[in-house]
PAZAVO-24935 format. One line per 4 residues: number of its first residue (from 1); their letters; for each residue x negated, y negated, z negated of N, C-alpha, C, O. Coordinates in steps of 0.1 Angstrom, whole numbers, plus 5000, padded with zeros to 4 digits. Atoms other than C-alpha are relative to their C-alpha. Example, Ala and Ser with C-alpha at 12.3 -4.5 7.8 and 13.67 -1.06 7.14 Angstrom:
1 = as = 4991,5012,5000,4877,5045,4922,4991,4988,5000,4981,4988,4993 ~ 5009,5011,5000,4863,5011,4929,5008,4989,4992,5003,4978,4991
END
This chain:
1 = msvr = 5009,5000,5012,4156,3253,0947,4999,4986,4996,4997,4977,5005 ~ 5001,5013,5004,4154,3222,0926,4986,4996,4998,4983,4984,4999 ~ 5014,5004,5000,4116,3224,0922,4993,5005,5012,4997,5014,5019 ~ 5008,4998,4988,4090,3223,0949,4988,5010,4997,4980,5007,4989
5 = vaai = 5009,4989,5002,4069,3255,0950,4994,5004,5014,5000,5002,5025 ~ 5007,4994,4988,4045,3273,0974,4997,5014,4997,4995,5018,4985 ~ 5006,4987,5001,4035,3308,0979,4993,5004,5012,4995,5000,5023 ~ 5009,4994,4988,4009,3328,0999,5002,5015,5000,5001,5021,4989
9 = sidv = 4997,4987,5000,4018,3362,1010,4991,5006,5012,4990,5000,5023 ~ 5008,4994,4990,3996,3386,1030,5005,5014,5003,5005,5022,4994 ~ 4997,4987,4996,4008,3417,1049,4987,5007,5004,4980,5003,5013 ~ 5012,4993,4998,3980,3443,1048,5003,5012,5009,5004,5023,5004
13 = dslh = 4996,4990,4990,3987,3462,1080,4987,5006,5007,4978,4998,5012 ~ 5012,4994,4995,3960,3487,1091,5000,4999,5014,5010,4996,5020 ~ 5002,5003,4985,3945,3484,1126,5008,5009,5009,5012,5005,5020 ~ 4993,4991,4991,3963,3514,1139,5014,4996,5003,5019,5000,5013
17 = hyla = 4988,5005,4997,3995,3496,1136,5000,4989,5010,5010,4988,5018 ~ 5002,5009,4987,3983,3469,1159,4998,5006,5013,5002,5000,5023 ~ 5003,4992,4988,3971,3494,1184,5014,5005,5005,5017,5006,5017 ~ 4987,4995,4996,4007,3508,1184,5009,4990,5005,5017,4993,5013
21 = ihgl = 4992,5011,4995,4023,3473,1188,4995,4997,5014,5004,4994,5022 ~ 5004,5004,4987,4002,3467,1219,5000,5013,5009,4995,5012,5020 ~ 4999,4988,4992,4008,3503,1233,4987,5006,5002,4987,5014,5012 ~ 5012,4995,4998,3972,3512,1230,4997,5013,4995,5000,5015,4983
25 = rtpa = 5002,4987,5004,3960,3547,1228,4986,5001,4994,4982,5012,4991 ~ 5014,5000,5006,3925,3537,1215,5001,5006,4985,5009,5001,4978 ~ 5000,4995,5014,3917,3557,1182,4997,4989,4991,4988,4981,4994 ~ 5003,5010,5010,3917,3535,1152,4988,5005,4992,4985,5017,4992
29 = pedd = 5012,4996,5006,3884,3534,1131,5004,5007,4988,5014,5003,4981 ~ 4999,4993,5013,3881,3558,1101,4998,4989,4989,5005,4989,4979 ~ 5003,5010,5012,3867,3529,1079,5005,4988,5006,4999,4980,5013 ~ 4992,5011,4995,3893,3504,1086,4995,4986,4995,4995,4984,4983
33 = piyt = 5005,5013,5004,3879,3469,1085,5010,4990,4994,5007,4980,4987 ~ 4989,5007,5008,3912,3455,1073,4997,5000,4985,4999,4990,4979 ~ 5002,4998,5014,3903,3469,1039,4985,4997,4997,4982,4992,4986 ~ 5014,5002,5004,3864,3468,1040,4994,4987,5003,4984,4982,4999
37 = vamp = 5007,5013,4995,3859,3434,1057,5010,4989,4997,5006,4979,4992 ~ 4991,5012,5000,3892,3413,1058,5004,4997,4986,5003,4986,4982 ~ 4995,5002,5014,3905,3419,1023,4989,4994,4991,4992,4984,4984 ~ 5009,5007,5009,3872,3410,1005,5000,4985,5004,4999,4976,4995
41 = rffa = 5000,5014,4997,3872,3378,1026,5012,4992,4993,5011,4982,4987 ~ 4988,5006,5004,3907,3371,1016,5000,4997,4984,5003,4986,4979 ~ 5001,5002,5015,3901,3377,0979,4991,4990,4997,4993,4983,4987 ~ 5010,5009,5003,3870,3356,0979,5006,4986,5002,5003,4976,4994
45 = llee = 4994,5014,4997,3890,3327,0995,5009,4997,4988,5008,4986,4983 ~ 4990,5003,5011,3918,3330,0968,4992,4995,4987,4996,4986,4980 ~ 5007,5004,5011,3892,3329,0941,4992,4988,4999,4990,4981,4989 ~ 5008,5013,4999,3873,3299,0954,5011,4989,5000,5008,4978,4995
49 = vgvp = 4990,5011,5000,3905,3279,0958,5007,5000,4987,5012,4990,4982 ~ 4994,4999,5012,3920,3292,0926,5015,5001,5000,5021,4997,4991 ~ 4985,4998,4999,3955,3302,0938,5002,5015,5001,4993,5023,5005 ~ 4996,4986,4999,3973,3337,0936,5007,5001,5013,5009,4992,5020
53 = atvf = 4993,4996,4987,3990,3356,0965,5008,5011,4996,5005,5018,4986 ~ 4993,4989,5000,4015,3382,0969,4996,5009,5011,4996,5006,5023 ~ 5006,4993,4990,3999,3411,0986,5010,5012,5003,5013,5020,4994 ~ 4992,4990,4998,4022,3435,1005,4992,5011,5007,4986,5010,5017
57 = ligr = 5009,4989,4997,4006,3469,1008,5008,5012,5007,5020,5014,5003 ~ 4994,4987,4995,4014,3501,1028,4996,5012,4992,4984,5015,4992 ~ 5004,4990,5009,4015,3529,1004,4992,5011,5005,4983,5016,4998 ~ 5008,4989,4994,4001,3555,1026,4986,4998,5002,4978,5007,5002
61 = dvgp = 5013,5004,4996,3970,3535,1034,4990,4996,4988,4978,4995,4990 ~ 5009,5006,5010,3959,3523,1000,4990,5010,4993,4980,5007,4987 ~ 5007,4990,5008,3946,3556,0986,4984,4998,5000,4978,4997,4990 ~ 5016,5000,5000,3909,3554,0998,4995,4986,4997,4983,4984,4997
65 = hleg = 5004,5014,5001,3908,3516,0991,5004,4994,4987,5005,4982,4985 ~ 4993,5005,5013,3922,3514,0955,4989,4992,4993,4993,4981,4988 ~ 5010,5007,5008,3890,3503,0940,4997,4985,5005,4997,4976,4998 ~ 5001,5013,4995,3885,3474,0964,5012,4991,4998,5011,4978,4998
69 = lrva = 4988,5008,5001,3920,3463,0960,5004,4996,4985,5012,4988,4983 ~ 4998,5002,5016,3919,3463,0920,4998,4985,4997,5003,4980,4988 ~ 5003,5015,5003,3905,3426,0922,5014,4993,5002,5015,4982,4995 ~ 4988,5007,4999,3940,3416,0932,5006,4995,4987,5009,4983,4985
73 = rrlg = 4995,5002,5012,3953,3418,0897,4992,4990,4991,4998,4982,4984 ~ 5009,5008,5009,3923,3401,0881,5002,4985,5006,5000,4975,4998 ~ 4997,5014,4995,3931,3370,0904,5013,4996,5000,5017,4986,5007 ~ 4987,5004,5003,3966,3369,0893,5010,5003,5012,5021,4996,5012
77 = ceia = 4991,4998,4989,3981,3383,0925,5011,5011,4996,5010,5018,4986 ~ 4989,4990,5002,4013,3403,0928,4999,5011,5010,4996,5008,5022 ~ 4999,4990,4990,4014,3437,0944,5014,5003,5004,5023,5003,4995 ~ 4987,4998,4995,4044,3443,0965,5001,5010,5012,4991,5011,5020
81 = shsy = 4999,4988,4991,4057,3471,0988,5003,4995,5015,5011,4986,5018 ~ 4997,5001,4986,4054,3470,1026,5004,5013,5008,5002,5015,5019 ~ 4995,4986,4998,4069,3505,1027,4989,5010,4998,4978,5005,4995 ~ 5009,4990,5000,4050,3537,1026,4992,5003,5014,4980,5004,5013
85 = shdy = 5007,4996,4987,4042,3545,1064,5001,4988,5009,4995,4989,5020 ~ 4997,5011,4991,4051,3511,1080,5006,5004,5013,5002,5001,5024 ~ 4992,4995,4989,4076,3529,1101,5008,4987,5006,5016,4981,4999 ~ 4993,5011,4992,4089,3502,1127,5014,5002,5000,5021,4993,5002
89 = rlfe = 4987,4996,4998,4121,3520,1127,5006,5003,4986,5017,5010,4985 ~ 4994,4996,5014,4127,3522,1089,5014,4994,4999,5023,5000,4993 ~ 4987,5006,5002,4156,3498,1092,5011,5008,5008,5023,5006,5005 ~ 4989,4992,4992,4174,3523,1116,5001,5015,4993,5009,5023,4998
93 = rsra = 5001,4985,5006,4167,3554,1093,5014,5000,4991,5021,4991,4988 ~ 4988,4998,5009,4194,3570,1071,4996,4995,4986,4985,4992,4983 ~ 5002,5005,5015,4197,3560,1034,4990,5010,4994,4980,5006,4988 ~ 5008,4990,5007,4181,3592,1022,4985,4999,5005,4976,5001,4998
97 = eidt = 5013,5002,4993,4151,3586,1046,4994,4987,4993,4982,4988,4988 ~ 5003,5013,5004,4149,3550,1034,4995,5002,4984,4984,4998,4980 ~ 5003,4998,5014,4149,3561,0997,4987,5007,4997,4980,5004,4988 ~ 5012,4993,5001,4122,3586,1003,4988,4991,5003,4977,4991,4996
101 = elgr = 5012,5008,4996,4100,3560,1020,4996,4990,4989,4985,4987,4986 ~ 5001,5010,5011,4106,3534,0992,4993,5007,4988,4983,5002,4982 ~ 5006,4993,5012,4099,3560,0965,4985,5003,5001,4977,5001,4992 ~ 5014,4996,4998,4067,3572,0979,4991,4987,4999,4980,4988,4993
105 = aeaa = 5008,5011,5001,4054,3537,0983,4998,4995,4986,4988,4990,4982 ~ 5001,5005,5014,4063,3527,0947,4991,5009,4992,4983,5004,4984 ~ 5011,4992,5008,4043,3557,0934,4987,4997,5005,4978,4996,4997 ~ 5012,5004,4996,4014,3549,0956,4995,4987,4995,4983,4986,4993
109 = llpl = 5003,5013,5005,4013,3513,0945,4998,4998,4985,4993,4988,4981 ~ 5000,5002,5015,4017,3519,0908,4986,4999,4994,4983,4991,4985 ~ 5014,5003,5005,3980,3523,0901,4995,4986,5003,4985,4982,4996 ~ 5004,5015,4997,3975,3488,0915,5007,4991,4993,5002,4981,4987
113 = sgap = 4991,5011,5007,4005,3470,0901,5001,5002,4985,5003,4992,4978 ~ 5000,4999,5014,4005,3486,0867,5015,5001,4994,5017,5004,4983 ~ 4986,5000,5003,4044,3484,0867,5007,5002,5014,5001,5000,5024 ~ 4993,4999,4987,4071,3491,0893,5000,4987,5008,5002,4976,5002
117 = vvgf = 5000,5012,4992,4069,3467,0922,5014,4995,5001,5024,5002,4998 ~ 4987,5005,4999,4097,3444,0926,5004,4992,5012,5015,4987,5013 ~ 4999,5007,4988,4092,3429,0960,4998,5008,5012,4991,5018,5011 ~ 5001,4992,4988,4096,3441,0995,5000,4992,5012,5007,4981,5013
121 = rapg = 4999,5006,4988,4089,3431,1029,5000,5012,5012,4992,5021,5012 ~ 4998,4989,4989,4100,3452,1060,4990,5002,5011,4985,4992,5015 ~ 5009,5000,4988,4079,3464,1088,5006,4994,5011,5017,4997,5014 ~ 4995,5007,4989,4083,3442,1118,5012,4990,4996,5018,4985,5006
125 = ynts = 4990,5011,5005,4106,3418,1097,5014,5005,5002,5023,4997,5001 ~ 4986,4996,4997,4136,3440,1106,5008,5007,4988,5003,5017,4983 ~ 4992,4995,5009,4163,3448,1081,5012,5005,5003,5016,5004,5015 ~ 4987,4993,4997,4196,3466,1079,5007,5001,4987,5001,5002,4976
129 = pqll = 4993,4998,5013,4224,3470,1053,4995,5012,4992,4995,5011,4980 ~ 5003,4987,5007,4213,3506,1044,4985,4997,4994,4983,5002,4983 ~ 5013,5003,5005,4177,3493,1039,5001,4990,4987,4996,4993,4977 ~ 4999,5009,5010,4187,3463,1018,5007,5005,4988,5004,5002,4977
133 = salv = 4991,4993,5011,4213,3483,0998,4990,5009,4991,4991,5009,4979 ~ 5010,4993,5007,4185,3506,0989,4991,4992,4990,4988,4996,4979 ~ 5007,5009,5008,4164,3478,0975,5008,4995,4988,5002,4994,4977 ~ 4991,5005,5011,4193,3465,0954,5001,5013,4989,5000,5011,4977
137 = argy = 4997,4989,5008,4200,3501,0941,4987,5004,4991,4988,5009,4980 ~ 5011,4996,5007,4164,3506,0932,4994,4990,4991,4983,4991,4986 ~ 5004,5011,5009,4161,3474,0912,4990,4990,5005,4984,4983,4996 ~ 5009,5011,4996,4140,3452,0934,5006,4986,4996,5018,4983,4996
141 = ryds = 4997,5014,5004,4140,3416,0924,5003,4991,5013,5011,4982,5013 ~ 4999,5008,4987,4137,3402,0960,4995,5007,5012,4988,5017,5012 ~ 5004,4997,4987,4133,3408,0997,4993,4988,5006,4998,4977,5005 ~ 5005,5010,4993,4110,3387,1018,4997,5005,5015,4985,5004,5020
145 = sllp = 5001,4995,4986,4116,3402,1053,5004,4989,5010,4998,4990,5021 ~ 4993,5009,4990,4134,3374,1071,4991,4988,5004,4986,4981,4996 ~ 5007,5011,4994,4116,3350,1094,5010,4992,5008,5013,4997,5020 ~ 4989,5006,4993,4142,3325,1104,4996,4991,5012,4997,4978,5012
149 = appy = 5007,5007,4986,4127,3317,1139,5006,5007,5012,5002,5018,5015 ~ 4993,4994,4988,4150,3324,1169,4988,5001,5011,4987,5011,5018 ~ 5009,4999,4989,4121,3315,1193,4990,5013,4998,4985,5019,5008 ~ 5009,4989,5002,4099,3341,1177,5007,5013,5003,5001,5021,5010
153 = waar = 4992,4989,4996,4127,3367,1181,5000,5002,5014,4999,5013,5019 ~ 4999,5000,4986,4130,3359,1216,4988,5003,5008,4988,5009,5018 ~ 5014,4997,4995,4092,3359,1224,4997,5015,4998,4993,5023,5007 ~ 5003,4985,5003,4088,3393,1207,5009,5009,5009,5003,5018,5014
157 = aaai = 4993,4993,4993,4117,3407,1225,4995,5002,5015,4996,5012,5022 ~ 5005,5001,4987,4103,3396,1258,4986,5009,5001,4984,5016,5011 ~ 5013,4993,4999,4068,3411,1249,5002,5016,4999,4995,5024,5005 ~ 4997,4986,5002,4083,3444,1238,5006,5006,5013,5001,5017,5017
161 = ngyr = 4996,4996,4987,4102,3447,1271,4989,5000,5011,4989,5009,5020 ~ 5010,5001,4991,4071,3436,1290,4990,5012,4998,4986,5018,5008 ~ 5010,4987,5002,4049,3465,1274,5008,5012,5006,5002,5020,5013 ~ 4992,4989,4995,4078,3489,1283,4999,5002,5016,4997,5012,5021
165 = lrgr = 5000,5000,4986,4078,3478,1319,4987,5003,5007,4985,5007,5019 ~ 5014,4998,4996,4040,3482,1321,4996,5015,4997,4985,5019,4999 ~ 5003,4986,5004,4043,3518,1308,4992,5001,4988,4984,5011,4986 ~ 5008,5000,5013,4028,3509,1274,5010,4997,4990,5010,4986,4985
169 = psas = 4990,5004,5010,4058,3511,1251,4995,4996,4986,4987,5003,4980 ~ 5004,5005,5013,4054,3492,1219,5007,5007,4989,5018,5012,4990 ~ 4992,4994,5011,4062,3507,1185,5008,4989,4993,5018,4993,4986 ~ 4991,5009,5006,4077,3475,1175,5014,4999,5005,5017,5004,5016
173 = rvgd = 4986,4998,4997,4114,3470,1175,5006,4986,5001,5001,4977,4994 ~ 4994,5013,4997,4136,3440,1188,5007,4994,4987,5004,4983,4983 ~ 4992,5004,5011,4160,3439,1157,5011,4991,5002,5014,4987,5014 ~ 4988,5009,5000,4190,3418,1149,4997,4986,5001,4991,4981,4992
177 = araf = 5004,5015,4998,4188,3382,1163,5006,4993,4989,5000,4983,4985 ~ 4993,5008,5012,4211,3370,1134,4992,5000,4988,4993,4991,4981 ~ 5008,5001,5011,4185,3379,1109,4988,4990,5001,4981,4987,4991 ~ 5010,5009,4996,4162,3355,1126,5005,4986,5000,4998,4977,5004
181 = agpl = 4992,5013,4998,4186,3325,1124,5006,4996,4986,5015,4987,4986 ~ 4994,5002,5014,4193,3324,1086,4993,4986,4995,4986,4978,5001 ~ 5006,5012,5008,4184,3296,1059,4986,4999,5000,4979,5010,5003 ~ 5015,5001,5001,4149,3282,1056,4995,5002,4987,4983,5005,4985
185 = gpyr = 5003,5000,5014,4149,3282,1017,5005,5014,4994,5012,5021,5000 ~ 4995,4988,5006,4154,3311,0992,5015,4999,4997,5020,4988,4996 ~ 4986,5000,5003,4189,3321,0984,5006,5014,4996,4999,5024,4999 ~ 4993,4986,5002,4212,3349,0972,5007,5004,5010,5011,4995,5018
189 = ttpe = 4993,4994,4989,4228,3371,0996,5005,5015,4999,5003,5020,4988 ~ 4995,4987,5001,4243,3405,1004,4992,5009,5010,4986,5004,5019 ~ 5007,4991,4991,4227,3436,1022,5008,5000,5013,5002,5003,5023 ~ 4992,4999,4988,4256,3434,1047,4997,4990,5010,4997,4992,5022
193 = apwr = 5003,5012,4992,4247,3399,1060,4989,4992,4994,4992,4981,4989 ~ 5011,5006,5008,4213,3389,1047,4997,4987,5004,4991,4979,4997 ~ 5004,5014,4995,4211,3358,1069,5011,4990,4996,5011,4979,4999 ~ 4990,5008,5006,4242,3344,1051,5000,4999,4986,5001,5009,4979
197 = pqad = 5001,5000,5016,4239,3330,1015,5013,5002,4994,5024,4999,4999 ~ 4987,4998,5009,4264,3341,0989,4996,4999,4986,4988,5007,4981 ~ 5004,5003,5012,4261,3327,0955,4998,5011,4990,4989,5011,4982 ~ 5001,4989,5010,4268,3358,0936,4995,5012,5006,4996,5023,5000
201 = gplr = 5007,4988,4993,4250,3382,0960,4990,5006,4992,4983,5000,4984 ~ 5009,4992,5009,4230,3410,0945,4986,4999,5004,4977,5005,4997 ~ 5014,4999,4994,4199,3403,0966,4995,4986,5001,5002,4977,5006 ~ 5007,5012,4998,4174,3374,0964,4992,5002,5014,4985,5011,5016
205 = elpm = 5008,5000,4987,4160,3366,0999,4991,4988,4999,4995,4977,4995 ~ 5011,5009,5000,4127,3346,1002,4995,4999,5014,4984,5005,5017 ~ 5005,5002,4986,4123,3336,1039,4986,4995,5001,4982,4987,4993 ~ 5014,5005,4997,4089,3330,1054,5001,4986,5006,5011,4982,5011
209 = aclp = 5001,5014,4996,4079,3295,1063,5002,4998,5015,4996,5004,5023 ~ 4997,5004,4986,4093,3280,1096,5002,4984,5000,5006,4979,4990 ~ 4999,5015,5000,4093,3243,1107,5014,4997,5001,5021,5004,5009 ~ 4987,5005,4999,4126,3226,1102,5004,4995,5014,4997,4989,5020
213 = wlra = 4995,5005,4987,4147,3220,1134,4994,5008,5011,5001,5015,5019 ~ 5006,4992,4989,4122,3236,1157,5000,5015,4998,5000,5023,5007 ~ 5000,4985,5005,4123,3270,1137,4988,5006,5005,4989,5019,5007 ~ 5012,4994,4995,4088,3277,1149,4994,5006,4987,4993,5000,4976
217 = pvfg = 5007,4994,5012,4070,3301,1124,4986,4992,4997,4978,4988,5005 ~ 5013,5005,5006,4043,3285,1101,4994,5011,4993,4996,5013,4981 ~ 5006,4988,5006,4022,3316,1095,4986,5002,5005,4981,4994,5013 ~ 5014,4999,4997,3988,3329,1098,4995,4999,5015,4985,4993,5018
221 = tswv = 5004,5000,4987,3986,3335,1135,5001,4984,5006,4991,4980,5012 ~ 4998,5012,4995,4000,3301,1144,4990,4989,4994,4986,4979,5000 ~ 5008,5009,5007,3979,3283,1118,4985,5001,5005,4979,4991,5007 ~ 5015,4998,4996,3944,3298,1128,4998,4996,5016,4988,4992,5020
225 = mapa = 5003,5003,4987,3951,3293,1165,5003,4985,5005,5000,4981,5016 ~ 4996,5014,4996,3965,3258,1164,4988,4990,4999,4980,4992,4990 ~ 5011,5010,5003,3941,3228,1168,5002,4993,4988,5013,4993,4983 ~ 5000,5007,5012,3934,3207,1138,5012,4989,4999,5019,4988,4989
229 = parr = 4990,5011,5001,3957,3178,1146,5014,5006,5000,5023,5001,4993 ~ 4988,4993,5001,3986,3203,1151,5002,5005,4987,5013,5004,4982 ~ 4999,4995,5014,3979,3220,1118,5004,4990,4991,5013,4992,4983 ~ 4997,5010,5009,3980,3187,1100,5014,4997,5001,5021,4997,4991
233 = amla = 4987,5004,4998,4013,3178,1115,5010,5011,4996,5021,5008,4991 ~ 4991,4990,5006,4028,3212,1108,5000,5001,4985,5011,5004,4980 ~ 5002,5000,5015,4017,3211,1072,5007,4989,4995,5015,4992,4986 ~ 4994,5012,5006,4028,3176,1065,5017,5001,5002,5024,4998,4993
237 = wslr = 4986,4997,4998,4063,3184,1081,5006,5010,4991,5017,5008,4986 ~ 4995,4988,5009,4067,3217,1062,5000,4994,4985,5010,4995,4979 ~ 5001,5003,5014,4056,3202,1028,5010,4988,4997,5014,4986,4986 ~ 4992,5011,5002,4079,3172,1033,5015,5005,5000,5023,4999,4993
241 = klac = 4986,4996,4999,4110,3192,1042,5004,5014,4993,5016,5016,4989 ~ 4998,4987,5007,4106,3227,1026,4997,4999,4986,4986,4996,4982 ~ 5001,5001,5015,4113,3229,0988,4991,5012,4997,4982,5011,4989 ~ 5009,4988,5002,4097,3264,0990,4992,5003,5013,4998,5008,5023
245 = fnfe = 5009,4998,4989,4068,3268,1014,4993,5014,4998,4982,5016,4992 ~ 5004,4986,5002,4064,3306,1017,4990,5003,5013,4995,5007,5024 ~ 5009,4999,4989,4032,3309,1039,4996,5014,5001,4991,5020,4991 ~ 5003,4985,4997,4027,3345,1054,4989,5000,5009,4988,4992,5019
249 = lhai = 5011,4996,4991,3996,3358,1070,4998,5014,4998,5004,5021,4990 ~ 5003,4986,4999,3982,3391,1079,4985,5002,4997,4977,4993,4999 ~ 5013,4998,5003,3950,3407,1068,4991,4999,5012,4979,4995,5010 ~ 5008,5000,4988,3938,3408,1105,4997,4985,5003,4988,4982,5011
253 = dlld = 5003,5014,4998,3939,3370,1104,4986,4996,4995,4981,4985,4998 ~ 5014,5003,5003,3905,3372,1087,4990,5009,5005,4980,5012,4999 ~ 5009,4992,4991,3889,3394,1113,4999,4993,5013,5008,4986,5018 ~ 5002,5005,4987,3874,3386,1146,4994,5012,5010,4991,5023,5004
257 = gtdp = 5004,4988,4990,3864,3408,1176,4987,5005,4999,4983,5015,5004 ~ 5015,4996,5001,3828,3410,1166,4998,5008,4986,4987,5014,4983 ~ 5002,4994,5012,3835,3425,1132,4999,5016,5003,5006,5021,5012 ~ 5002,4986,4998,3825,3462,1129,5013,5007,4998,5020,5005,4989
261 = gvpa = 4987,4992,5001,3853,3487,1136,5012,4995,5006,5022,5001,5007 ~ 4987,5007,4993,3876,3463,1155,4998,5005,5015,4988,5002,5022 ~ 5001,4996,4988,3882,3481,1188,5001,4990,5011,5008,4980,5010 ~ 5001,5009,4989,3873,3464,1220,5014,4997,5007,5017,4985,5011
265 = alaa = 4988,5002,4993,3907,3470,1236,5009,4992,4992,5016,4983,4998 ~ 4993,5009,5010,3924,3455,1204,4996,4986,5001,5005,4977,5002 ~ 5005,5014,5000,3902,3424,1205,5004,4994,5014,5007,4982,5014 ~ 4995,5006,4987,3912,3420,1243,5015,4997,4999,5019,4987,5004
269 = aqld = 4985,5001,5000,3949,3423,1235,5005,4990,4990,5015,4984,4993 ~ 4996,5008,5012,3951,3403,1203,4992,4986,5001,4981,4986,4996 ~ 5008,5013,4997,3941,3366,1212,4994,4994,4988,4983,4989,4988 ~ 5006,5005,5012,3936,3356,1176,4987,5006,4996,4979,5000,4989
273 = lrip = 5013,4994,5003,3907,3380,1174,4988,4995,5007,4977,4999,5003 ~ 5011,5007,4994,3887,3358,1197,4995,4988,4993,4985,4982,4997 ~ 5004,5011,5009,3885,3331,1171,4992,5005,4990,4996,5015,4983 ~ 5010,4996,5010,3854,3334,1149,5007,4999,4987,5015,4990,4984
277 = wgrk = 4994,5000,5013,3864,3345,1114,4997,4990,4992,5006,4984,4985 ~ 5003,5013,5008,3845,3317,1098,5008,4987,5002,5011,4979,4993 ~ 4991,5011,4997,3866,3292,1116,5013,5002,4994,5018,4992,4989 ~ 4987,4997,5007,3898,3309,1104,5000,4998,4985,5009,4993,4979
281 = vaal = 5001,5002,5015,3885,3309,1068,5001,4985,4996,5008,4981,4986 ~ 5000,5015,5001,3878,3273,1071,5015,4993,5000,5019,4985,4992 ~ 4986,5005,4997,3913,3265,1084,5009,5004,4987,5017,4996,4982 ~ 4992,4995,5010,3929,3287,1057,4996,4993,4986,5004,4991,4977
285 = rqlf = 5005,5006,5013,3907,3270,1029,5007,4987,4999,5012,4983,4989 ~ 4993,5013,5000,3921,3237,1040,5015,5000,4995,5020,4993,4987 ~ 4985,4999,5003,3956,3248,1039,5003,5005,4985,5012,4999,4979 ~ 4998,4997,5015,3954,3265,1004,4996,4990,4991,5002,4989,4980
289 = trmr = 5004,5011,5008,3937,3237,0990,5011,4989,4999,5014,4983,4989 ~ 4990,5011,5000,3963,3212,1002,5013,5005,4995,5021,4997,4990 ~ 4988,4994,5007,3992,3235,0990,4998,4998,4986,5006,4992,4980 ~ 5001,5000,5015,3978,3237,0955,4999,4985,4996,5003,4982,4985
293 = qdrp = 4999,5014,5005,3973,3198,0955,5015,4995,5000,5020,4987,4991 ~ 4986,5007,4998,4010,3192,0966,5009,5007,4990,5018,5000,4984 ~ 4990,4994,5010,4028,3217,0943,4994,5013,4994,4984,5018,4998 ~ 5005,4988,5004,4024,3248,0923,5000,5013,5009,5010,5015,5017
297 = vrtl = 5000,4989,4990,4014,3279,0942,5003,5013,4991,4994,5015,4982 ~ 4996,4990,5009,4032,3310,0926,5001,5013,5008,5001,5012,5020 ~ 4997,4988,4993,4037,3346,0934,5015,5001,5003,5024,4994,4997 ~ 4985,4999,4995,4070,3356,0952,5009,5006,4988,5021,5003,4987
301 = adia = 4992,4995,5013,4081,3376,0920,5005,4989,4992,5017,4988,4988 ~ 4998,5011,5009,4078,3345,0900,5010,4991,5006,5019,4987,4998 ~ 4990,5010,4993,4097,3322,0925,5014,5007,5000,5024,5000,4997 ~ 4987,4992,4999,4124,3349,0929,5008,4999,4986,5020,4998,4986
305 = sdvg = 4993,5000,5013,4132,3348,0892,5008,4986,4997,5017,4985,4989 ~ 4992,5013,5002,4144,3311,0896,5011,4999,5011,5018,4989,5010 ~ 4989,5001,4989,4167,3318,0927,5013,5003,4995,5015,5014,4990 ~ 4986,4997,5004,4203,3315,0920,5002,4999,4985,5012,5004,4980
309 = q = 4997,5001,5014,4199,3308,0883,5009,4989,4996,5013,4987,4985
END
C-alpha cells in the first residue's frame, strides 16, 4: 500500500470457546462477561480515544446481546463475521457446510451491521481453499484470517499436542503452516494459495500485524503481557516498517480473573487473565493514542477498498 494506515480489530469470542481451547470441562457462565463486561470497556476506550474498530462477531452468540452491541455503529465501527458457531474445524468442512455457516452468520449480524457484512476472520486463523472460495462467491470484500507468524504456529501446535498428551484434547486445530508464513502487508490473492500474492486474485487478504523479520505477533495478548519498554520497542518497530498496522485483539483481553463470571479454572489456565484489567486498558489506551497520532485509523473494510487498486 502506498499510504500508511492502521486498523484495530477485535475478535469477540465467548468464554466457552476458551474453555474448549484449554480442554476444560468447566461450564461456561450463562451471563457471559465477554459481552456484559469486556465489550462495554472496549467501546468506552474507543470512544475516549476517538478511533473506530472492526468487530468480528460470532453470529450464534450475538442474539441476547444485540442492544449492548448497537453502540458499535454509533462509534463508526465495522461489523464483520467471525462465523456463526466459531467451529474450529470450519476450514475442514464441505463447501455446503461452509455456505450454511456463513449464511447463518450473515443473517444474525444484519440487525447490527444494517447491510451485508463484507469482512471475515476464520476461527483459529485457519483457512482452506473451500472456505475462501465461499467468501469470494458470496461477495466478501476481504478476509483477515492470516497471522504471518511461524513461531506462533509452532507454539500453538506444541500446545495442542501437549493438551492431547495430558488427556485434555483442545478444540483448536494446528492448520496449514504455509498460511502462517505469508506477506506482512495487504495483498490480492487466490483461495488456493492465500499466502501467495497474485495481482489479479479475486480475494483481498489483510494479515494481522507481526514484527518484521522476527515474525512475532503484535496483538492483544502480547501487548498486554509485555513490559512497557518492550511495548514501546514493538510499536516503534512496527510503525516504522509496516505500511498497514492491523492490530488484532480479543474481547477477553479486557477481562481479568476477578471479573464476575470468569471461571477460576480458566483464570488459572489463561495467563493474561492474571493481569488486572485496568492495567490492560491503560496499555491499550497508550497504543490506540499512538496509532491515531502516527496515521489514520480505519476499518478493515475501508482499507480493503484500496488494496490492489
